[in-house]
GUTOR-321221 format. One record per residue (C-alpha): x, y, z. Coordinates in steps of 0.001 Angstrom, whole numbers, plus 500000, padded with zeros to 6 digits. Example, Ala and Ser with C-alpha at 12.3 -4.5 7.8 and 13.67 -1.06 7.14 Angstrom:
<atoms>
512300495500507800;513670498940507140;
</atoms>
This chain:
<atoms>
500050500330500210;501656503380499032;502013505859501809;500249508786500319;501813511173503331;505251510134502255;504804510501498402;502830514118499292;505917514775501183;508223513765498656;506460515572496046;506956518830498189;510501518227498517;510912517671494660;508618520606493571;510866522657496552;514157521683494866;512603522510491551;511582526296492649;515080526768493827;516430525145490910;514626527407488453;515274530686491021;519090529561490552;518995529775486849;516934532989486806;519602534358488788;521913532694486644;520011533960483513;520651537369485347;524210537492485824;524673535877482230;523019538677481056;524922540951483300;528224539403482311;527137540027478549;526625543937479025;529480544155480980;531299542008478114;529815544007475095;530269547294477066;533994546500477310;534072545172473840;532666548510472724;535080550576474542;537296548536473373;536787549120469851;536178552803470536;539993552399472099;541307550905469095;539629553323466987;540844555871468909;544541554386468705;544206553924465184;543378557387464255;546031558698466576;548367556742464441;547033557965461164;547647561425462658;551270560337463860;552138558966460376;550086562218458898;552312564897460901;555521562635460036;554842562604456391;554215566061456245;557594566465457640;559075565111454965;556968567154452607;558232570593454121;561333569328451757;559367570288448838;559760573895447882;556422575700447296;554542578738446456;551924580745447979;549839580315444757;546630578100445967;543335580109445064;542674580767448513;546362581824449576;547122584943451436;549144586203448934;545976586574446774;544103588554449771;541270590360447931;540932587371445284;537105586563444621;535088584503442193;531900585443440130;529681588041441164;526689586243442139;524777585018439406;527157586175436734;529182583522434228;526135581194434190;526823579852430947;530390579360431195;530212578339434789;527746575481433229;529989574149430412;532669573950432515;531547571634435329;529947569730432269;533461569812431334;534564568376434736;532020565855434974;531880564793431633;533629561294430167;534704560401426597;536350562139423562;533764565566424035;535300566159427426;539149565911426958;541372565831430424;542660569590429628;540227572889429089;541864575957428319;540523578777429162;541367581653426974;540720585208426848;542004588882426791;543024590735429517;540506592278432031;537581589744430835;537621587811433853;539800584432433656;540850584744437071;536977584779438515;535811582123436818;539199579968437548;538911581227441627;535314580378441529;535736576788439642;538301576165442396;536021577533445433;532987575293444294;535955571853443235;537082572207446577;533453572536448772;533029569298446720;536210567684447820;537631566876444114;540061569387444251;543451568439443816;545605571461443498;545468575223442088;548148577242441152;547358580944440707;550778582489438368;551559586080439022;553923588010437538;554366590278440717;555502587998443114;558594585782442389;557182582321443952;553939582468442141;555762583145438541;558350580541439343;557928577404436633;560399574999438909;557691575752441516;554583574739439751;554610570683440609;556178570904443908;553308573152444962;550639571215443438;552370567544444882;551896568955448317;548472569905447970;547571566511446086;549485565120449080;546548566296451377;543732563917449428;544291561082450905;546666559661453009;548045557043451072;548273559426448669;550614561362450830;552637558375451349;553577557975448223;554701561283447388;556632561491450658;558315558831449975;559215560345446479;560694562922449039;562468560496451227;564151558739447957;565392562040446697;565792565210448737;567056567357446116;564031565843444195;562217570081444440;564484571213442210;565637568852439705;564424569535436350;560779569772435645;560958566909433827;561656564986436868;559768566701439066;556670565864437385;557396561749436804;558126561742440666;556279564018442475;552266563495440987;552960561058437801;553977558420439347;552355558571443034;549043558785440921;549661555814439047;550786553649442592;547411554983443764;544203553291444381;542246555763446342;539384557723444584;536854556691441773;536056560408440761;537483563159438825;540645565103440269;540715568696439508;543984570707438878;543258574502438446;546731576863437153;545285580384436608;547339583161434437;549600580907432719;550906583718430817;552534585644433704;554961582636434100;558611583408433966;559785583019430860;557739581663428087;559568578536428029;559259578229431748;555222577785430504;555663576179427556;557831573043429415;554654572998431930;552581572458429032;554972569995427731;555229568109430782;550796567823430686;551756566613427224;553661563896427690;552841562271431053;548812563435431429;547622559794429001;549899557843431356;547918558919434530;545441556210435236;543801558340438031;540486560493436331;542144563940436178;540850567031434774;543358570082434168;541589573895433987;544334575986431949;543373579973432097;545572582467430186;545847585487427391;546253584120424001;550102584814423783;551807583480420580;553854580874422797;550729579336424536;548942579285421571;552069577140419448;551863575034422160;548511574469422325;548351574152418430;551033571046418688;549594567824417707;550064565880421369;547995569198423176;545536569021420659;544742565425421268;543811565805424855;542726569523424909;540109571985424226;539872575966423723;536796577865425225;537940581363423662;536148583368426368;535922586975424112;534162584131421455;530966584113423695;528148586246422471;528744589715423881;524756590097424831;525749587576427902;528732589118428931;527273592438428862;524090591193431004;526529589882433759;528396593165433326;525147595038434294;523658592955436852;527274593569438548;527281597325438554;524150597526439039;524216595565442728;527670597457443350;526671600908442729;523300600487444367;525268599443447532;527418602877447230;524081604878447100;523155603257449899;526277603940451960;526617607635451029;522465608010451146;522167609258447755;518738608907446287;517763605538444459;517563604382441789;521015605525440894;522838605755438316;520021606165435715;519606603314433581;520775605816430814;524027605732432795;524150602249433421;523593601259430025;526747603653429117;528861602324431520;527834598929430465;528740599756427007;531880601103427610;532916597962429265;532152595797426406;533607592716427449;536126593492429864;535186592474433276;537832594889435000;536538597741433728;533247597212435798;535072596544438716;537886599559438643;534621602035438025;533412600586441621;536426600731442986;537140604479441918;533657605320442929;534114603861446286;536893605128447031;536497608547447014;537407611050450028;537265614413448800;534788614139446433;531164612286446795;530359609365444764;527950611343442189;531234613791441176;532989610812440792;530897609454438330;530146612544436617;533976612915436134;533657609016434353;531000609741432123;532521613324430497;535908611987429808;536774611590426032;537330607873424492;541109607502424369;542793607396421387;544357604088421889;543638600690420170;539884600230419792;540225596610421671;541280598720424925;540128602204424846;537248602066427154;539644600195429518;542534602555428892;540037606037429278;539223604767432493;542863604277434162;543471607953432397;541049609693434620;541913607918437349;545278608630437360;544613612312436290;542443612487439339;544743611231441647;547554613275440210;545341616019440717;544267615532444583;547839615315445669;548359618756444263;545719620808445289;546286623668447691;550065623830446240;552164626121445098;553955625461442033;557492624573443472;555532621918445179;553727620630442273;556579619961440905;557949618367443337;554947616265443981;554584615018440043;558153614068440030;557867611721443248;554100610315441967;556263609739438660;558685607525440625;556409605729442757;553890605045440475;556343603407437739;558396601812440742;555629600115441990;554284598714438130;557966597777437207;558991595970440687;559924592330439471;558292591769443475;556021593761445190;557662595804448088;556246597689450702;556092601539451401;558639601193453924;560656598949451785;560034600942448189;561142604308450169;564416602637451254;565206601123447639;564751604823445545;565625606648449041;562951608861448976;560914610568452474;558929608615454673;555504608662454169;556188610053450140;554602606440449010;551198606385450609;551015610448449815;551790609322446198;549695606491446203;546833607821447913;544197608096445065;544878604725443804;543217602472445225;540938601449442775;543948600250440551;546524599169443202;545921597600446690;547771599700449249;547825597966452777;547067599927455344;550518598746457508;553674600184455943;555287596517455974;552541595229453688;553332594627450130;551621596893447506;550122595322444485;548633595893441249;544958595041441217;545099593703437779;548198593064435024;546013595139432663;546915598508434232;550762597608433779;550298597021430314;548599600393429865;551192602349431725;554221600834430055;552735601184426423;553125604883425185;550014604585422605;548083603936425008;549204605924427944;550468609377425938;550944611648429111;554712611970429537;553631612732433309;551863609156433762;553768607169431403;555932604854433032;558612604485430717;560379600921431198;564135602055430598;563530605061432752;562194603392435319;564427600597435851;567329602612435262;566321604343438609;565241600765440187;569441599705439133;570762602621440612;568797602349443591;569973598793444069;573332599152443277;573506601854446314;571704599619448676;574091596759447687;577020599229448547;576352600547451629;574260597443452937;575666594449451897;578580592683454113;580327589358454532;578733587128456994;575422588696456176;573766586135458676;576314587214461256;576689583414461800;580358583208463117;581439580158461311;582657579546457318;582564575981457957;578395575650458445;576307573982455402;573405576397454949;570774573397455929;572513573179459348;571137576902460498;567619576067462078;567119579558462367;567694580576458851;565003582193457956;564720584403461159;568232585637460587;567737586665456716;564358588608458611;566880590250460868;569751591004458893;568981590755455564;565571593501455080;563673592700452421;564911595498450282;567973594223450361;567047591355449566;565064592858446709;568308594242445241;570312591245445707;567602589181443355;566769591793440799;569290594834440358;570819592731437097;567300592208435735;566640596063436258;570245596812435077;569880594683431930;566617597308430836;569071600382431488;571270601643428979;574932600935429068;575404604297427492;574562606003431431;577719606644433036;576264606632436589;575462603014436454;578639601927434956;580730603699437788;578359602028440219;578485598695438922;582749598489438689;582382599349442413;579957596975442785;582652594016441178;585337595514443328;583878595660446857;580879593605447045;580591590611444605;581486587786446673;579357589028449036;576441589075446849;577103585574445928;577091584569449467;573615586536450413;572146584537447186;573476581633448747;571785582059451923;568711583173449856;568811579923448101;569180581879444837;572330580652443054;571002580106440065;569158583184439942;573122584282440460;573891582256437485;571891584181434979;572796587496436658;576454586908436272;575851586704432641;573545589708431855;576102591780434322;578619590818431799;576987591189428478;575680594768429975;579205596005431071;580828594656427820;579055597405426075;579433600319428044;581608603028426651;585351602293428085;584762599296430308;587778598609432346;589627595564431933;589734595011435581;586085594786436275;585668592889433220;587899590195434329;586471590529437604;582662589391436167;584387586423434327;585938584611436988;582936584911439194;580870583470436346;583484580561436136;583982580647440086;580090579932440059;579736577458437352;582654575546438621;581918575479442410;578323575995442093;576903572707443589;579290573718446909;578094577216447021;574946575816447391;575668574086449856;577173576386452222;577802580092451701;581094580216453724;582393577860451067;583094580749448694;586024581236451475;587286578234452983;587365576315449469;586407578329446297;588912580860446827;591542578019447766;590682575990444928;590203578523442751;593678579210439994;595299582630439909;593044585293439039;591895588504439125;588906587564441626;591697585832444225;593951588285443738;590827590779445090;588913589059447663;591293586695449180;593646589050450819;590917589441453332;590363585819454125;592861583425453357;593380579660453830;596769578221452945;596001574330453129;596295573143449863;600357572862449371;599904571591445221;597525571062442854;596122574049441773;595298574681438276;597099577346436623;593490578602434948;589879578315435118;588751574915433461;587128575481430188;584653572781430435;581031575411430680;579023573236431651;578524569202431705;575611566787431294;575474563438432967;573543560740430935;572102557238431545;573666555438428769;576872555670426195;576805558547424166;577034557780420524;576020561440418597;575792565248419607;574762568503417712;574283571891418652;570664573664417482;570738575655414697;569865578641417522;573036577572419945;570675577110422904;570092573325422721;572637570366422922;570501567077421431;572600563716422303;571955560447420782;572335557444423040;572390553692422750;568956552250423959;568207555160425902;566908557577422943;568006561239422839;568488563772425599;568182567467424828;569907569799427041;570011573693427666;573865574309426257;574462576929428869;573148575444432233;573629571796431227;569723570770432170;567916568725430580;565066569687428894;563169566674427387;563911562995426277;562946561230423019;562621557164423188;561084555218421282;562433552042421642;565620550560423096;567614551174419640;570623552315418928;570753556046418182;573289556353414863;572655560439414508;571172562655415242;570318566443413804;568052569811414449;565865571356411918;566565575108410908;564159576631413188;565502574133416135;562194572917416942;562127569320415645;564720566730416029;565465563937413121;567205560790414707;568523557979412426;568400554160413981;568148551191412448;566477551646408872;563887554206409904;564365557536410831;561807559605412740;561215563590413257;560682564883416767;558654568330417983;561503569328420303;559037571425422697;556338568356423305;558772565158422536;556089563870420799;556986561927417341;555820563945414305;556661561442411636;558618558527410567;560928557832407791;560963554716406257;562122552794403310;565669551845403667;567059548005403784;569964549128405521;571390550727408672;570783554460408503;574203556511409705;573229559637408836;570350562300408941;570414566157407611;568093569117407174;567730571258403980;568115574980404338;564393575403404053;563597572922406639;561432570689404783;563303568263403012;565871565566404807;568611563734403887;569268560251404916;572440558312404006;572284554147404437;574254551113404453;572378550177401236;574099552041399344;571466554806398997;570731558426399745;567187559176401076;565382562553400209;561831563022402129;559497565302402909;559997565924406762;556896567149407355;554622564275406619;556849561454405453;556726561343402083;560427560193399564;560647562465397398;563401560663395766;566154557692396289;569428557812394799;572035555133394508;575024554403392678;574329550948391799;576852549970394501;577185546707396029;575150547188399638;577144544118400694;580855545624399977;580084549407399979;578084551463402519;577678555128402967;579087555788405807;578343560015405884;576268562778404228;576886566323404276;575262569664402949;576905572087401329;576686575594403783;574204576909400926;572236573693400779;572578572872396919;575601570836397232;575445566908398722;578420565058399678;578255561193400214;581133558705402386;580973555553400106;584178553438401636;587031555203399729;585344557703397866;583277560834398275;580523561019395835;579287564928394799;575351565272394206;572979568436393209;569274568185394295;568181568031390569;570291564886389206;569377561536390381;573260559912390153;576449561794391336;578232564438389344;581432563727390714;583524561278392494;586292561989394825;588597559205395401;590948558385398636;594136559568398854;595492556281400708;594207553369401969;591409553176404257;587299554407404199;585823557716404878;583822557528408204;583455561291408583;582346564321405808;582799568099406260;582161571150403933;584341574078404590;582512577718404515;581921579433400627;580797576256399336;584373575418397891;586412573113399644;585351569804401523;587450567877404140;587136564105404407;588326561608407395;589762558817406371;590146556366409051;592317553381408631;594872555872407044;594489558388409832;594732561232407202;592417563962406519;591934564585402663;590625568547401712;589248568717398084;588363571880396187;585322569182395037;584010571742392211;587321571475390488;587369567309391670;591556568459393074;592977566954396084;594593569889397892;596269568073400245;596061565116402830;597277565427406460;598338562845408109;597914563140411648;598342560213413844;596279558902416312;592763558292416683;591094561654415908;587703563596414778;586545566828412914;583952569098412999;584311572816411708;582827576209412016;584401579028410028;588239577810409814;588187576015412949;589099572105413514;589462570311416299;591085566874417143;591734564251419093;594519562860420201;594836559309421280;596031557351423460;596340561220425634;592781561825424832;593789565636424528;592204568244422013;593865570358419937;592246573229417698;593169573716413707;593471576260411490;591568574995408232;593268577557405914;596837576774406899;596371574044408840;598634575053411288;597961574284414948;596445577134417054;596518575769420655;595236572716422814;591887572678424382;593071572661428010;590650570148429385;589344569240432812;590695565704434278;586798564782435192;586300563538431939;589002561355430621;587709557858430858;589930555131431874;590878553677428728;590630556788425541;590926554323422676;587984552168423498;585569555539423393;585353557625419723;584904561011420318;581634563193419245;582019567291418463;579679569934417878;580534573404417314;577684576149418591;576221578037415609;578484581012416757;581829579342417443;582289580128420602;581031576817422526;582385573690421582;580234570107422661;582664567414423407;581546563934424523;585217562271425712;583473560280427540;581144557381427482;578164559226429598;579241562536429737;579360565961427683;581161568726428032;580885572242426912;583675574158426272;584045577842426162;586574579221423664;588884582045425282;591956583143425558;592449580804428985;591829577589427327;593519578059423542;596924578342424469;600400577088423239;600510573396422462;601692571828425893;600689574634428094;599456572662430977;601572572502433811;601657568846435021;604903567300437130;605866566047433344;604816566921430565;603662563844428317;602472562365431403;598948560566430457;597754559692433984;599310558765437404;598289554919439072;600026554795442525;601355557149444730;603507557199447789;604628559970450042;607115560726452789;606452560935456052;608252564900456173;606184565110453014;609195566323450985;609222563632448572;606339561884446483;606882558934444591;604818557770441396;604033555436439152;602732556697435571;602064555939431613;603915557949429011;602668557653425108;604901556810422508;606202558968420267;604245558802417025;602997555150417985;599730554073419570;600125552628423045;602459553972425900;605024552937428440;605101552887432315;607547554751434041;608691555126438068;609339559110439137;610370560954442304;609856564084443022;611258566302445539;608631568892446921;611284571006448736;613569571335446131;611917571140443079;613480570426439241;612754567246437583;611879564236438985;614143560797439143;612662558396436319;612895554920435910;611218552585432975;609532549844434527;608255546588433056;604657546748434712;601920549732436182;602213549786439883;599173548911441892;600212551088444892;603421552261446615;604306553537450228;607280555194451848;609480553917454900;609051556441457993;612380557992457032;611997558705453320;614591556334452515;613032553585450503;609792552826449091;607678549620448037;605783548912445113;602995546964444215;603058545299440542;599843545264438552;600668542956435408;597811543477432694;594635541255433138;596133539734436753;595328540458440524;598798542385441852;600926539802444082;604454541388443199;605908543639445519;610040545502444816;611536547377447454;613348550590445935;615688553382447105;614535556950446949;617106558930445895;618975556378442884;615391554652442076;617610551498442713;615963548381442951;617038546783446057;616030543229445259;613968541253442558;610462541347442943;608446538553445572;605362537038444891;603261537440448355;600904534661446848;597105536105447655;596199539230445276;596131542898447242;596076546428446421;597688548761448590;600831547903450804;601871549729454292;605662550032454850;606743550539458172;610032551305459741;611179547311459685;610471546699455847;606957544869457035;604097544828454532;600446545128455522;598379543897452438;594874546079452695;591883545115449761;589748547779450086;589384549671447287;588432553380447987;589855556547448233;590731556588451740;593929557410453864;594839556028457308;597552557280459729;599015557406463388;599681561379464031;600061561811467609;599738558489468639;595936558697467666;595043556687464773;593039558595462460;590953557873458938;590832560178456094;588203559830453454;586768560923450651;582969560642450340;580290562428447722;582371565936447113;583876566569450845;587141565017452612;586243563414455745;588148562871458917;587449560138461645;589248559593464891;587099556768465951;584705558070468384;583586560842466354;583842562241462205;583635565917460790;583784567292457381;587064568823456280;586674570536453288;584751570294449883;586680569067446827;586686570258443055;585406567772440978;589163566337439622;590227565598443310;587474562824444300;587345559246444005;585543559068440530;588024560764438863;591550560238441086;593535556981439521;596061557085441843;596166556654445172;595169559206448475;598126558900450428;598821560897454387;602226561237455843;600587562542458928;601314565813457719;600562566036454067;597799564283452235;598607563590448468;596133562875445568;596938561812442475;595178563696439580;594963562736435726;596841564810433082;600045564111435269;599759565944438145;599455565893441947;597269567393444941;598618567925448119;596779569454450936;598221570549454080;595931568391457060;597555570583460196;596800573626458522;593292572700457037;592291571484460963;593153574980462382;590902576527459686;587881574338460477;588163575111464645;588328578442464195;584875578995464592;585053582930464476;585373584942461410;587980587332462367;589700586657459117;586931588058457311;586213591575459036;
</atoms>
């Protein structure tokens, strides 16, 4: 029987257990929910924290990248920059049609919407306000990549070199990823911001945008007032870069460019490469009624505001007056803007009187295009002058007129804007003169209240009006450029003579590098006021516009050259204006040569300064004090050194100074072997054809690369310029290509030869082009379309005979062609050669030249080492000149250059008498290791003053012909005439003797022999000489100087043998000993022990005063390392550096000896150099 009570009790217990279990579960659920909320809250807080950390990391990274980007030079040229204070966009409701079409172009895709829109229009038509509006609206949408608003009045905003670094800096703000790419480019090359524009665009814009994947929308770049870019070639280069690089950028990019329709800009936009990717928008072709409506709307609104401000009953002005103003404005918004400014600025007269004055003025007699704006400007000026003269007597009026003319002319013609205070300092005017003169010109000028803020033009059309006598005929108002430039030049020179000084920033240390001066901007602002900086930058620009007949200016130039020339260069180095210094020195030279009686001493000072900056420019850019610590010590004896080296002198160079300036005017380095070079017909460009790297075009004065043409990896056999210098023809394989020099675009291909084309030339008309090929044919082409006009052949076997060269006579009527061992003479009409000239001896002709006069012809016989001179019209061989060795010829006038082998020297010959004129003294930096390996290339400039020469595989040097570089044969002062190069050096411990190993050329034969020489540095005299079997790899001298040891270097073998020699007699003490392992350098101790070193670098080791010290040349600087710290000792000229110094660098502890090419040695006194370096005060300069 079931116990019911017990069962109930058990059930109750179970129920209670279930209850408590349920309660526990509920409590557990509550805990779980709480824990879950806490975990979620923690995870959320962690996520917020991580997000914050991520943002912090990104901000930190952006800040680091921003610091890198500070290395880029940039201009304050953005549309909303402070430098454009007062600039504005279009008045609301105006320019609707133009703006709508521009925005449609931005948002559209396809061929009807090319990447470049050129907004073109007359001055004053409103281009800049439209560009400002577009930039502002696009920026608000987050699509503005960059903007650059040019201005002729501000140096940074007219400098083409700052355009692409500025655009890159702005592009970097679009996206962190893009900023990272641009900053990386800067980090890899800190000097990319000052590189040629081609490299700037590639590294800072093209390559980063190509690698960036951060946007799907269109990025817009706005460039306004391109016509105000300085110079015209700078504007052209900007367009060239867009034409060449924009099609390669995968990011959707639109570029809005505005400018006046100037010829150089129109021409570029009409070129094939830009026509394909651009569309012109001509503002002055817009329907005039639309423009007039916009001008009327602007005038109505602004004049109503004037009426309200002056309590004038409205409507004012009347509809008739308003219509008259609109009619006179035409399509020029600047007219309407100036009217409003003139009426608003009235102080002595009310707005109604000013408006009435404008309406009464008769129309100007100027050009119809600008007649009304000229009338307006004339009225503004006359009112200002009249207001200044009120209530003054006649004498005061004359003074006021003079000051008004001086101040206005200066403001208009300044190269950079100046403040009232600075302008008065520059022109030696009384305080307050500037503000008084410009009191009533606020409608055409920006005249700030502060005396330290710059005065600027409201619009460039005011400059155009004032400087054109036809538009501004009033002699009291016309700003005559020559008169005002003369006044400004005189003011600048007075400032330079009075305020320039050595150590312009008060640094007190000549050895500082400019980049190491942390407070340089502050020091420049403190020690060089703005008028002094202006004078340094621009006095030559003003001087070049002044007449050289001005005697007072000529006298000031003489004083400047005698007293302040180097202080000026020093200041420009600190300002970062060394390139400006180079250009200015050339202009200054040209100006002073034309004065009535130029002083020889001044001409020599200017010449020396020009050569100094060209040769040592890299060091001067790095350090202003370098002028005194390195430039003057390493300079040859010259007028500049004589004039300035007395005040500051560093005598640490014992030997190795050049006897004259290096005639190398500038150099160009190329990435590939150079095969041919040529000058443009105007002498401004040099083109070089290479092995596999296309054609490189350089500025012949500065060496800056302009453009590169490359279609494939083929070698360039020949290159030539068209007579207009605007095109280049190149030959490679069996085709020739005609290129556009300015854009780099391929214009046409000349195809039809079956063999390699060796030569190409243009006829004088620039239309016909000639090609000569190994297929034994001569092609005559139309270079405009590539059409083959005719092909001439002599019927020879192309497998046996080849056409090596083609030349045109000076009158371009006769064609000469080399065919193996004879020369063919052709004329344009004949299909067969008219004459045939056979070689005088065995070999083949491979170079041919016509001499002036259309009578004589020179042909080079390669195998016979001879030069045949012909009267080709009479078919008479005049003479055959045997020169010996390898040579090449080029002619201008009656000069010829010849390169000798194996020395590589260059001589100048008279082609009338075939006598030696002199030797072109060449810089050591261009001789290659084996002068027999590389055939030389020459090209004379059209004026015959410059010679481009390629003596090394990847270098081009430009020599300037002058008395100092054309001396008698053998005029160089080496250790021993005839020495080709030094291959090993040793110096005694006391610095009294130098031992060296050298090559001497064989007389009349190819090759050389090796000699060992010992030179007494103390007593001088000819060195002791001994002929050796093999060249040496290294030499070392015993501490007492009695003995020295050599390391032989047999051809194609590593150094293994050493020999001991007696210094006085050059007697060999024992036969060479084979030491086993190859080695390069020996060290000889007092016990004749040998230390072998395998390092191959330009360095020296010594233990002066018991302290082990290491000296090494890095890049262009000599460094010292004593085991704990290193420091730079001095900058070295190019011929002393590792890349060009063949011999070892040997240190005795007292002197450091360098082996220089050309048979010379260089010696530095290290103790003296150390004393100079540790002297941080400029007591020597005071």
